[in-house]
N, C-alpha and C positions, 0 to 999 in steps of 0.2 A: 087269337087262338089258332093253333094249327089244326086243320081238319084231318080227321083220320081217313086214310085211303081205304076204299072198299074194292075187294076183288071177289068175283063170284067163285065160291069154293066152300070147302068144308074142313073142319078139324076132325081127323079120324084117328082111332087108336087100333093098332094092329098087334095082336099077340105074337111074341117071338121068344120061344123058350121061357126062361125065367124072367124075361124083361118084357117091356111094352114099348112099341114104337109109336111115338106121337108124330103125326104128319099133318101138313097143311096141303090140301089138295085144291089146286086151282084148275077149274074146268075151262077148257078152250071154248071160245065163242061158238055156241051151237048153230048160229046162222052163217058161220064162215064157210064158204063153198068148198074149201079143201079139208075141212075138219075130219071127215070120215076116214081119209087115208093117211092122216098125220100120226106120227108116233107120239107117245107120251115121254116126257123128260123127267127122270128121277134126279132131284137135286140133293147133293151131299154137302154138308156144312164144312166150314173151316175150323180152326182151333177155337175151342170154347163154344162151339155150336152156332146156331143161326142168329144168336143175339148180336154177334159182331160181323155178320155178313152183309155188307152194304149192297151187294148185287141182288139180294133176295127179291125185294119188291120190284125193282126195275126190270130184271130179267123175266120174272114171272109175268109181269104185266105185258111185256113185249111178246112172250110166247102165247099167252091166251088171246092177244089181239090178232095173232096169225092162226088162230084155231088150234093151237098146240096145248094140250093139257100138261101141266107140270105138277109134281108132288115133291115137297120138301120134307125131309125127315130129320129127326134128331136121333142119331145112333147112340150107343152107350159111350162113345168117345166125347160126346158133347157135354158142356156145362159141368155138372158135379161128377161125371164119370171119371175125369182125370184127377179130381180132388179126393174122391172116396176110394179109389183104387180098383174099380171094376172096369175102367176104360182101357181095355187091352185091344190093340189094333186089330189083330187077326179075328178076334171075337165079333167084330162088327160085320165081317163078311156074310155070315148067315143072316144077319138082320137085313142087309141089302138084298139078299136073295129073296127073303120073305116079302119085302116091299115090292120088288119087281113082279113076283108071283101075284101079289095083290092087284097090281095094275093090269096084269094080263087077265085075271079073273073078272076085272071090271070091264073088260071088253077091248082093251088096247092090245092090238096084235103086234105092235112094235114098241120097244122101250129103249131109250137112250139114257145112259147114266152120265151125269155131269157133276163136277166138283171144283171148288176153288181152294187153293192152298193145300191144307191137310185133306180136304175133300177131293182134290185132284189126285192125291196119293191113293185115296181109297178107290176112286174111279178106275185108275190105272191098274191097281192091284186086282180089283174085282174083274176088270176086263180080261186080264190074263187068266183068271180062274174060271171065267164064264163057260168055256167049252166043257169043263168037267161038271158043271151044274146040270140040274134037270132042265128039260126044254123050256119049262115055264119060267125058269130063273135066269135064262141066258139073255144077253143084251145084244142089241142091233147097232149100237154105236157108243163111243166113249168120247167125252169132252173133258179135257183137263185145262183149267184156267189157273195160270201162274203155278204150274207144277214144278217142283224142284228136281234136279238131277238126283239128289239124295237129301232128304229132310235132315237126317243126322248131321251131315256135313254142313248144310246151310245153317242149322241152329248153332253148331259149334263155332262157325266163323262169326256169326252175329254176336254170340256171347263174348268171344275173344275181342271183338271190335269195341264193345262197350265195357270191357273189364267186369263181367258179371260177378256177383257174389252169392253163392259159391261159383267157382269156375266150372267149366264143362268137365275138366279132369277131376276136380274135387267131387263132383256128383258121381262120376264113374267109380271113384274109390268107395264112396258110400254104398253104391249098388253092389259092388263086388264084396264088400264086407258083409252086407245083408245076405248075399247068396252063399257065402262060404261059412256063415255062422251055423252052429248046430241047430237043428230043428227044435221048435218049441222054446227057444230062448228069446229074450227080449230083442237081442241084436238081429234076429232073423225076421222080425216083424216089419211089415210095410209101414211107412209113415209119410206124412205130407211134408213137402219141401217148398220153400219160396226161393225164387232166384231173382234177386234184385239186379237192376240194370241189365235185364235180358233184352229189352227193346229200345233202350235209350240211356242217356247219361245220368238220369236221376233215380232216386230210390222210391219214387212215387208209384202207386198201384198200376198206372197205365204202362209203366215200363217193367212190370214185374210178371214173371211166369210162375205158375203154380201147378205142381204135379204131385203124385206120390212116387216113391222110388220105383215101384213096379210099372206104373203107367209111363213114366219117363223112359225107363229101360225099353219098353215095348214100342215106343213111338220114335224117340230121338236118340236112344242109347247106341253105343258102338256095335251092339249085337242085333239091333233092330233091322230086319230085312224087308218087312212089308212096306216101309216108307222110303225105301231106296228104289225110286221109280225106274232107274236104268236097269234093274234086275228083271223087271216085269214088262216093260214096254214092248219088247220083242215077242211076247207071248200073246198079244191081243190080235185076234183074228178079224174082228169087226172093224168098220171104218172108225178112224180116230182123228180127233182135232185137238191140237195143243195151241193155247193162246197165252201170250205174255204181254206185259207192259214194258215198253222200252225205257221208261223212267222208274221201273221197279227197283227199289234199293234193298229189298228183302230177299227176293229170288232173282238172280241175274237173268236177264232176258235171253242170254245165250244158252241157258239150260235147255230150252225146248229144241234148239237146233241140235244140241248134243243128244237129246233123247230121240229126235227124229233119225239121226245118223245111226244110233244104236238099234232102232227098229229096222232100219234099212239093212243093217248088217245081218239081221235075222230074217231077211226076205220080206219084211213088212213095209208098207207105205203109210206114212203119217202126214196129215196136212198140218201146216204151221202158219200161224198168223201173229205178227207183231203189231201191236197198237200203241199209239203215243199216249201212254197212261202209266199211273203208278200201280202199286200192288193191289189197291182196293178198286181201281178203275174209277176213281172219283171224277165226276163230271164227264165221264166217258162211257156211261152205261148204255147210252143209245147206240154208240158204235159197237160195243160189245154184243148187245142184243142183235144188231143187224148181222154181225159176223156169225153168230150162233144159228140164227134162223136161216141165213143163206146157205150155210154148210149143211144143215139138216135137209134142206130142199135139194141140194146138189148131190150129196153123198148117200144119205139114208133113204130118202124118198125115191131118188133115181134108181137105187139098188132094188127097191121094191118093184118099180115099174119094169125094170129089166127082167126080174124073176117072173113077173106076171106075163110079160111078152114072150 
């Protein structure tokens, strides 16, 4: 029998508008000598929520072992949000702001936002919006793990590679038909769609994507701007780290180099790390955690020390 892992923490519920943010708060080791000055890390999920995020337990354990508190949230983009139609990308930004404010109210003076895949898109987008948020909702660092140059372009290329059914263009046509239909007609109503062979060559559930037409349009459609990371990377004022796996077959490792160049073109400096790993960082979680912790110490905490000095 596999033993359940235990991490010192709490399940918390944070009100956010008409929704509720469910979060798992991992408390940093209270006896760690550096805990008092360490930032908290807000973790953002990938596609379908934390159920499919292999890095969750490993990275959280590494963070708390170094005295760093981390909180993982499920936004309205997670799990059933994409299936029931309320998982609209931009609507997740106020939820992230609420979670950051919660951490600050809990006594964390510095907060870093980090995400993997879709979560990296959210982290980058929020990082670019941070300067316009209230002081309590601003971030002190952004970490993007396997961030795409553009999620819509990445998804379209993957669906084309596996000959998805329906194809990317066919879903575009369905979305356009819904948008152009007269209001209050059946054709104008949102509906759930299954995309077979979206992740592989079979029609099995593991290779199938599921959205509604509206959530698909807001996240990976041709008009989706929030998940086009290259549009936002240059607007992040706080320290930023991008990490990719050199064996990633979903998001090309070269995407983070392109994103770093885009940030540089806007006068921003972004740190880049390539690790010998696949998209999920399978069996490379220790290296991923070491990279994240070392960067926090070098960029975020060093910045705090400089400001105090």
